[in-house]
C-alpha positions as CSV (number, residue, x, y, z in Angstrom):
1,M,132.2,147.4,170.7
2,L,130.7,149.2,167.7
3,A,133.4,147.8,165.4
4,L,132.8,144.3,166.7
5,G,129.1,144.5,166.1
6,I,129.6,145.7,162.5
7,G,132.0,142.8,161.8
8,Q,129.5,140.3,163.0
9,W,126.8,141.8,160.9
10,W,128.9,141.6,157.7
11,R,129.8,138.0,158.5
12,S,126.2,137.0,158.9
13,K,125.2,138.8,155.7
14,L,128.0,137.0,153.7
15,S,127.0,133.6,155.2
16,L,123.4,134.2,154.1
17,K,124.5,135.1,150.5
18,W,126.7,132.1,150.4
19,R,123.8,129.9,151.4
20,Q,121.6,131.4,148.7
21,I,124.3,130.8,146.0
22,S,124.8,127.2,147.3
23,W,121.1,126.5,147.0
24,I,121.0,127.9,143.4
25,A,124.0,125.8,142.4
26,C,122.4,122.8,143.9
27,W,119.1,123.3,142.0
28,I,121.1,123.8,138.8
29,S,123.0,120.6,139.3
30,L,119.9,118.7,140.1
31,Y,118.1,120.0,137.0
32,A,121.1,119.0,134.9
33,A,121.2,115.6,136.5
34,E,117.5,115.1,135.7
35,T,117.9,116.2,132.0
36,L,121.2,114.5,131.2
37,P,122.3,112.5,134.2
38,T,125.4,110.9,132.7
39,C,127.4,111.2,129.5
40,P,129.0,108.1,128.0
41,F,132.8,107.9,128.1
42,S,134.6,109.8,125.3
43,C,131.2,111.1,123.9
44,K,130.2,114.7,123.7
45,C,126.9,115.7,125.4
46,D,124.9,118.9,125.0
47,S,122.4,119.4,127.9
48,R,120.5,122.2,126.0
49,S,119.8,120.2,122.8
50,L,119.9,116.9,124.6
51,E,122.4,115.6,122.0
52,V,124.9,112.8,122.5
53,D,127.7,112.7,119.9
54,C,129.7,109.4,119.9
55,S,130.8,109.7,116.3
56,G,134.3,108.7,115.0
57,L,135.3,106.9,118.2
58,G,135.9,103.4,116.7
59,L,133.1,101.9,118.8
60,S,132.1,98.3,118.1
61,T,129.1,98.5,120.5
62,V,126.6,101.1,121.4
63,P,127.4,102.7,124.8
64,P,125.0,101.3,127.5
65,D,124.8,104.5,129.5
66,V,123.2,106.8,127.0
67,P,120.8,109.1,128.9
68,A,117.1,108.2,128.6
69,A,116.2,111.8,127.8
70,T,118.4,112.0,124.7
71,R,116.8,113.4,121.6
72,T,119.7,113.1,119.2
73,L,122.2,110.2,119.1
74,L,125.1,110.3,116.6
75,L,126.9,107.0,116.1
76,L,128.3,107.6,112.6
77,N,131.9,106.7,111.5
78,N,132.3,103.8,114.0
79,K,132.8,100.0,113.7
80,L,129.3,98.8,114.6
81,N,128.4,95.5,113.0
82,I,125.7,94.1,115.3
83,L,122.8,95.8,117.1
84,P,121.0,93.9,119.8
85,S,117.3,94.1,119.7
86,W,117.2,95.9,123.1
87,V,120.0,98.4,122.5
88,F,117.6,101.4,122.2
89,S,114.9,100.1,124.6
90,N,115.3,103.0,127.1
91,L,115.5,105.8,124.5
92,S,111.8,106.5,123.9
93,S,112.4,110.2,123.6
94,L,114.9,109.8,120.7
95,Q,114.0,111.8,117.6
96,R,117.2,111.6,115.5
97,L,119.4,108.6,115.1
98,D,122.5,108.5,112.8
99,L,124.2,105.1,112.2
100,S,125.9,106.0,109.0
101,N,129.3,104.7,107.9
102,N,129.4,101.5,110.0
103,F,129.5,97.8,109.2
104,L,125.9,96.9,109.9
105,D,124.7,94.0,107.7
106,Q,121.5,92.9,109.4
107,L,119.0,94.7,111.6
108,P,116.7,92.9,114.1
109,H,113.1,93.4,113.5
110,A,112.5,95.0,117.0
111,V,115.6,97.1,117.2
112,F,113.6,100.3,116.6
113,G,110.5,99.1,118.3
114,D,110.7,101.5,121.3
115,L,111.6,104.6,119.2
116,V,108.0,105.9,118.9
117,N,109.1,109.5,118.6
118,L,111.8,108.9,115.9
119,T,111.6,111.4,113.0
120,E,115.0,110.9,111.3
121,L,116.9,107.7,110.7
122,Q,120.3,107.6,108.9
123,L,121.6,104.2,107.8
124,R,123.8,105.4,105.0
125,N,126.9,103.5,103.9
126,N,126.5,100.2,105.7
127,S,126.3,96.6,104.5
128,I,122.6,96.0,104.9
129,R,121.3,93.3,102.5
130,T,117.8,92.6,103.7
131,L,115.1,94.5,105.7
132,D,112.6,92.9,107.9
133,R,109.0,93.7,107.1
134,D,108.3,94.9,110.7
135,L,111.5,97.0,111.1
136,L,109.8,100.4,110.9
137,Q,106.3,99.6,112.0
138,H,106.7,101.3,115.4
139,A,108.0,104.6,114.0
140,P,104.9,106.4,112.7
141,L,106.5,109.9,113.0
142,L,109.4,109.1,110.8
143,R,110.0,111.8,108.2
144,H,113.5,111.1,106.8
145,L,114.9,107.7,106.0
146,D,118.3,107.2,104.3
147,L,119.2,103.6,103.2
148,S,121.6,104.6,100.5
149,I,125.0,102.8,99.7
150,N,124.0,99.4,101.1
151,G,123.5,96.0,99.5
152,L,119.7,95.9,99.2
153,A,118.5,93.7,96.3
154,Q,114.8,93.9,97.1
155,L,112.3,95.5,99.5
156,P,109.8,93.3,101.3
157,P,106.2,94.1,100.7
158,G,104.7,96.2,103.5
159,V,108.1,97.5,104.8
160,F,106.8,101.1,104.5
161,D,103.3,100.5,105.7
162,G,102.3,103.0,108.5
163,L,104.9,105.6,107.5
164,L,102.3,108.2,106.7
165,A,104.6,111.1,107.7
166,L,107.7,110.0,105.6
167,R,108.8,112.9,103.4
168,S,112.2,111.8,102.0
169,L,113.5,108.4,101.2
170,S,116.9,107.5,99.7
171,L,117.6,104.1,98.1
172,R,120.6,105.2,96.0
173,S,123.5,102.9,95.3
174,N,122.1,99.6,96.2
175,R,121.5,96.4,94.1
176,L,117.8,97.0,93.3
177,Q,116.7,95.7,89.9
178,N,112.9,96.3,90.2
179,L,110.4,97.6,92.6
180,D,106.7,97.1,93.3
181,R,104.3,100.0,93.3
182,V,102.4,98.5,96.2
183,T,105.4,99.0,98.5
184,F,105.3,102.8,97.9
185,E,101.6,103.5,97.8
186,P,101.3,104.0,101.6
187,L,103.8,106.9,101.4
188,V,101.2,109.6,100.9
189,S,103.4,112.4,102.3
190,L,106.5,111.5,100.3
191,Q,108.1,114.5,98.6
192,L,111.6,113.2,97.6
193,L,112.6,109.8,96.4
194,Q,116.2,108.9,95.4
195,V,116.7,105.6,93.5
196,G,119.6,106.4,91.2
197,D,122.8,104.2,90.8
198,N,121.0,100.9,90.9
199,P,121.1,98.2,88.2
200,W,117.5,98.6,87.0
201,E,116.1,96.1,84.6
202,C,113.5,98.0,82.6
203,D,111.2,95.0,81.8
204,C,107.7,94.0,82.6
205,N,108.5,93.7,86.3
206,L,109.1,97.5,86.4
207,R,106.0,98.6,84.4
208,E,103.7,99.1,87.4
209,F,106.4,101.1,89.3
210,K,106.7,103.3,86.2
211,H,103.0,104.1,86.5
212,W,103.5,105.0,90.1
213,M,106.5,107.2,89.2
214,E,104.4,109.1,86.7
215,W,101.7,109.7,89.3
216,F,104.3,110.7,91.9
217,S,105.8,113.3,89.5
218,Y,102.3,114.5,88.6
219,R,101.5,115.4,92.2
220,G,104.7,117.3,92.6
221,G,107.1,114.7,94.0
222,R,110.8,114.9,93.2
223,L,112.6,111.9,91.8
224,D,116.2,111.5,90.6
225,Q,117.2,109.7,87.4
226,L,116.3,106.0,87.1
227,A,118.7,104.9,84.4
228,C,118.1,101.5,82.8
229,T,120.9,98.9,82.8
230,M,119.0,96.2,80.9
231,P,117.9,95.5,78.2
232,K,120.8,96.6,76.1
233,E,118.6,98.8,73.8
234,L,117.6,101.0,76.8
235,R,120.9,101.1,78.6
236,G,121.5,104.5,80.1
237,K,118.0,105.8,79.3
238,D,115.8,107.2,82.0
239,M,112.9,104.9,82.8
240,R,110.5,107.9,82.8
241,M,111.4,108.7,79.2
242,V,110.6,105.2,77.9
243,P,107.2,105.3,76.2
244,M,104.5,103.0,77.5
245,E,104.1,101.5,74.0
246,M,107.3,99.6,74.8
247,F,105.5,97.6,77.5
248,N,102.4,96.6,75.4
249,Y,103.8,93.1,74.9
250,C,103.7,92.6,78.7
251,S,99.9,92.4,78.7
252,Q,100.1,90.0,75.8
253,L,102.4,87.8,77.8
254,G,100.1,88.0,80.8
255,E,97.0,87.0,78.7
256,S,98.9,84.1,77.1
257,S,100.1,82.8,80.5
258,S,96.6,83.1,82.0
259,A,95.1,81.3,79.0
260,G,97.6,78.5,79.5
261,L,96.5,78.1,83.1
262,E,92.8,77.7,82.2
263,V,93.5,74.7,80.0
264,S,92.6,71.5,81.9
265,G,92.8,67.9,81.0
266,P,95.6,65.4,80.2
267,P,98.7,66.8,78.5
268,C,99.0,66.6,74.8
269,T,101.2,64.0,73.3
270,K,102.3,63.2,69.8
271,A,100.1,60.1,69.7
272,S,97.0,62.1,70.7
273,L,97.5,64.5,67.8
274,E,97.6,61.8,65.1
275,P,94.2,60.8,63.7
276,V,93.0,57.3,64.4
277,K,92.9,55.1,61.4
278,P,89.5,53.3,60.9
279,K,89.4,49.6,60.7
280,P,88.4,48.1,57.3
281,G,84.7,47.5,57.1
282,A,83.8,49.5,60.2
283,E,82.1,52.8,60.3
284,P,84.2,55.8,61.0
285,E,83.9,57.1,64.5
286,P,83.1,60.7,65.1
287,E,86.0,62.8,66.3
288,P,85.9,63.9,69.9
289,S,84.7,67.4,70.6
290,T,87.5,68.2,73.1
291,A,90.4,68.2,70.7
292,C,93.9,68.8,72.0
293,P,94.8,72.4,71.5
294,Q,97.5,73.3,69.1
295,K,100.6,74.4,71.0
296,Q,101.8,77.8,69.8
297,R,105.5,78.5,69.7
298,Y,106.5,81.2,72.0
299,R,107.7,84.3,70.2
300,P,109.6,86.7,72.5
301,V,108.9,90.3,71.7
302,S,111.9,92.5,72.3
303,V,112.3,96.2,72.4
304,R,114.3,96.1,69.2
305,R,111.4,94.5,67.4
306,A,109.0,97.2,68.7
307,I,111.4,99.9,67.6
308,G,111.9,98.3,64.2
309,T,108.1,98.1,63.7
310,V,107.7,101.7,64.5
311,I,110.5,102.7,62.0
312,I,109.1,100.5,59.2
313,A,105.6,101.9,59.7
314,G,106.9,105.4,59.5
315,V,108.9,104.6,56.3
316,V,105.8,103.1,54.7
317,C,103.6,106.0,55.6
318,G,106.2,108.4,54.2
319,I,106.4,106.5,50.9
320,V,102.6,106.5,50.6
321,C,102.5,110.3,51.3
322,I,105.2,110.9,48.6
323,M,103.3,108.8,46.1
324,M,100.1,110.7,46.8
325,V,101.9,114.1,46.3
326,V,103.5,112.9,43.0
327,A,100.1,111.7,41.8
328,A,98.4,115.0,42.7
329,A,101.2,116.9,41.0
330,Y,100.9,114.8,37.8
331,G,97.1,115.3,37.7
332,C,97.6,119.1,38.0
333,I,100.2,119.2,35.3
334,Y,98.1,117.0,33.0
335,A,95.0,119.2,33.6
336,S,96.9,122.4,32.8
337,L,98.3,120.9,29.6
338,M,94.9,119.8,28.4
339,A,93.4,123.2,29.2
340,K,96.2,124.9,27.3
341,Y,95.7,122.6,24.3
342,H,91.9,123.3,24.2
343,R,92.5,127.1,24.3
344,E,94.9,126.8,21.3
345,L,92.4,124.5,19.5
346,K,89.7,127.1,19.8
347,K,91.9,129.9,18.5
348,R,92.7,127.9,15.4
349,Q,89.1,126.6,14.9
350,P,88.1,127.2,11.2
351,L,84.8,128.7,10.0
352,M,81.7,126.7,9.9
353,G,81.1,124.7,6.7
354,D,84.7,124.0,5.9
355,P,84.9,120.2,5.6
356,E,88.7,120.2,5.1
357,G,89.3,122.1,8.3
358,E,87.0,119.8,10.2
359,Q,88.8,116.7,8.9
360,E,92.2,118.2,10.0
361,D,90.8,118.9,13.4
362,Q,89.4,115.4,13.8
363,K,92.8,114.0,12.8
364,Q,94.5,116.2,15.4
365,I,92.1,115.2,18.1
366,S,92.5,111.5,17.3
367,S,96.3,111.8,17.4
368,V,96.2,113.5,20.8
369,A,93.9,110.8,22.1
């Protein structure tokens, strides 16, 4: 009887322990189901970091069953070419999104509209040609943006408005030729800007952006090399090293164009420029006060002409300096010779009252003069 009682006691104790372990396992499974309920097929999911890795799977569409609590979504090295505007609508907790190395060519303006907590966006090595102005307006916490190795030829004004937290921006290896400083002025927290490997045209359209680059470098920002492609005289030269004097002609062109817009009235013709011949016997009529302005021929000012002007001015200044040095040396030599001659003349001066000596001295003085 005693042995039977002990056996029942152990069985009851083991059943109690088993129930406790079952409850603990059930709570763990429920917690895991709440944090990361499902994992897309063939993707790798980490319940601790809330990361879903679907990279390198050859996907042509984004998996529809990505957990809503995901914070990091990796979709790089796939075959994505189209993103529907609602594809990330349930991922409001997403902080990092990597879409690098795909075939994306156009992004809907509302595709990132629900990613209000996004801090890093990677769009490197795609085929994006244009950006919508409102593409990033709903990502105020964005800190890192990579748009390198795409086909961007221009940036729409206001595309970076509202990105006050952006710290790094990469625009390398695109088809950008010029940029507007107004596009970058809202980026007050920017620390790193990469714009290399673009076909930059260092002309008047890039002058204002050069001013912004100097201010950006002055406040401690890091900027890679912006090598000029055109004009030919500046090819391969860093835009920051080009002196501002090279862009003085831009203001002259602006003044001439504005002055041309202020002229009102009928267009000038060849007949209007010819004076009216008075009739015989009639009094000559006074000329009208509003004469047709003389049309000036446009003279393009190139960088080569500016460099040539600087070189010629330097040569002329050098020649003038050399002539002044030669003139000063000649004056010093002449003064020293005259002083030496007067000293010798005093040594050989005859006694007073010797008329013959005085006549010889006068002859010598006249010959010297």
